[in-house]
Structure formats: C-alpha cells, structure tokens
C-alpha positions in Angstrom: 0.0 0.0 0.0 2.8 2.4 0.9 4.5 1.6 -2.5 1.3 2.5 -4.3 0.9 5.8 -2.5 4.6 6.6 -3.1 4.2 5.8 -6.8 1.1 8.0 -7.0 2.8 10.9 -5.3 5.8 10.5 -7.6 3.6 10.4 -10.6 1.7 13.5 -9.5 5.0 15.4 -9.0 6.3 14.4 -12.4 3.1 15.3 -14.2 2.1 18.4 -12.2 5.5 19.8 -11.2 6.5 21.2 -14.6 8.2 24.4 -13.3 10.5 24.6 -16.3 11.8 28.2 -16.3 11.9 28.3 -20.1 8.2 27.4 -20.3 7.4 30.2 -17.7 9.4 32.7 -19.7 7.6 31.8 -23.0 4.2 32.1 -21.3 5.2 35.6 -19.9 6.4 36.6 -23.4 3.1 35.6 -24.9 1.2 37.6 -22.3 3.4 40.7 -22.9 2.9 40.3 -26.7 -0.9 40.2 -26.1 -0.7 43.5 -24.1 1.5 45.1 -26.8 -1.0 44.0 -29.4 -3.8 45.7 -27.4 -1.7 48.8 -27.1 -1.3 48.9 -30.9 -5.0 48.4 -31.4 -6.0 51.2 -29.1 -3.3 53.5 -30.6 -4.7 52.8 -34.1 -8.1 53.7 -32.8 -6.7 57.0 -31.4 -5.3 57.7 -34.8 -8.6 56.9 -36.5 -10.4 59.3 -34.1 -7.9 62.0 -34.9 -8.3 61.5 -38.6 -12.1 61.9 -38.5 -12.3 64.2 -35.4 -14.1 61.6 -33.4 -13.2 62.9 -29.9 -15.1 60.2 -28.1 -13.1 57.5 -29.8 -9.9 59.4 -29.0 -10.8 59.7 -25.4 -12.0 56.1 -25.0 -9.0 54.7 -26.7 -6.5 56.8 -24.7 -8.2 55.7 -21.5 -7.8 52.1 -22.5 -4.1 52.7 -23.1 -3.8 54.1 -19.6 -5.6 51.0 -18.2 -3.0 48.7 -20.0 -0.2 50.4 -18.1 -1.8 49.1 -14.9 -1.5 45.4 -15.9 1.0 43.0 -14.4 2.5 42.3 -17.9 3.1 46.0 -18.5 4.7 46.4 -15.0 7.1 43.5 -15.4 10.2 45.7 -15.8 11.0 47.4 -12.5 13.8 49.6 -13.5 13.7 53.4 -12.8 14.1 54.2 -16.5 11.2 51.9 -17.4 9.0 53.5 -14.8 10.0 56.9 -16.3 9.0 55.8 -19.7 5.7 54.4 -18.4 5.0 57.7 -16.6 5.7 59.6 -19.8 3.3 57.4 -21.7 0.6 57.9 -19.1 1.0 61.7 -19.1 0.8 61.8 -22.9 -2.4 59.6 -22.8 -3.9 61.9 -20.1 -3.1 65.0 -22.3 -4.7 63.2 -25.2 -7.9 62.7 -23.1 -7.9 66.4 -22.0 -7.4 67.6 -25.6 -10.2 65.3 -26.8 -12.6 66.6 -24.1 -11.7 70.1 -25.2 -12.4 69.1 -28.8 -8.9 70.4 -29.7 -7.8 68.3 -32.7 -4.4 70.0 -33.0 -3.7 69.4 -29.4 -4.8 65.8 -29.6 -2.6 65.3 -32.6 0.4 66.7 -30.8 -0.4 64.6 -27.7 -0.6 61.5 -30.0 2.8 62.3 -31.4 4.1 62.6 -27.8 2.5 59.3 -26.9 4.0 57.6 -29.9 7.4 59.1 -29.2 7.2 57.7 -25.7 6.6 54.3 -27.1 9.6 54.5 -29.4 11.9 55.7 -26.5 10.7 52.9 -24.3 11.1 50.2 -26.9 14.6 51.5 -27.7 15.5 51.3 -24.0 14.1 47.7 -23.8 16.2 46.7 -26.8 19.3 48.2 -25.3 18.6 46.4 -22.0 18.1 43.1 -23.8 21.3 43.6 -25.9 23.2 44.5 -22.7 22.4 41.0 -21.3 24.5 39.5 -24.1 27.9 38.3 -23.1 30.5 41.0 -23.1 28.0 43.9 -22.9 27.8 46.8 -20.6 24.9 47.2 -18.1 23.4 50.5 -19.2 21.3 50.9 -16.1 24.5 50.8 -13.9 26.2 53.3 -16.2 23.3 55.7 -16.0 23.1 55.3 -12.2 26.8 56.1 -11.9 26.3 59.2 -14.1 23.6 60.5 -11.9 25.8 60.1 -8.8 28.8 61.8 -10.4 26.8 64.8 -11.8 26.9 67.9 -9.5 
C-alpha cells in the first residue's frame, strides 16, 4: 500500500511539477505580446479618431491605453528608467484625453505624437537592455546610475 501511495505521489510530482523556467518565460512573453497588441489596437483607434475628429473615440482609446499600463504584464520591468517611460506614456495619454474633451484636434494630434514618441523611446530602452544582457555587454542601467551620482 505504501508503495502504491509513493508511486502515486511521484507520478503527480512528475506530471504536475512542470516548473520549467523556459516554459514560464515563454508564457510571460506571450502575455506581454498580447498586451502590446492591445496597445497597438488602441493606438490605431486614437489615430482613427484624430483622422475623423471623433473625440469620443480618441478619449475612450486613450483611456484604454492608460488601463493597459496598470496590468501585471506592463509592469514586469521594475527599473527606474522603465518607470519613467511608463509615466511619460501615461502623461501623454492623459493629455490626449484632455485635448479630446476640449475638442482640440491639433492638441490631440500633438499629444498622440508625444504618446507615440514615448513608445519609441521605451522600446529603444528595452532593446538596449536586452542587448546589454548579451555576453561582453555593458549594463546601461548601472552606467546611467553612476552618471547620476557623479553629476553635481
């Protein structure tokens, strides 16, 4: 009887204990990709709203973009520079909402440009961070942290 229980426990551990880090990383990557696809979809809707002066569409889509920044997948990177990029993105989206409420198409267009620029800067940072993990690379976050300490 003890052997049967031990075999059952061993079988459960083998089948249910799949904590392969590579599988976990792949699953996280898919979740992040899904959030980024949502970001692209809402950004396109903002652009559509700007093109036809649909202020409600601009406002709703910008609000959805802000909501995405509150998800676990968005907040996966905990570096100060990433947080700065996220805050820049949120501020641009909030400005976009204000300009849409004011029915200011030029202001909304500029806010959308700012929002898009914040995306580009963040993605550039993430690529640099990824590349810095390659063997023989320099850790840019450490370099920038040292620069801040050295500056008067």
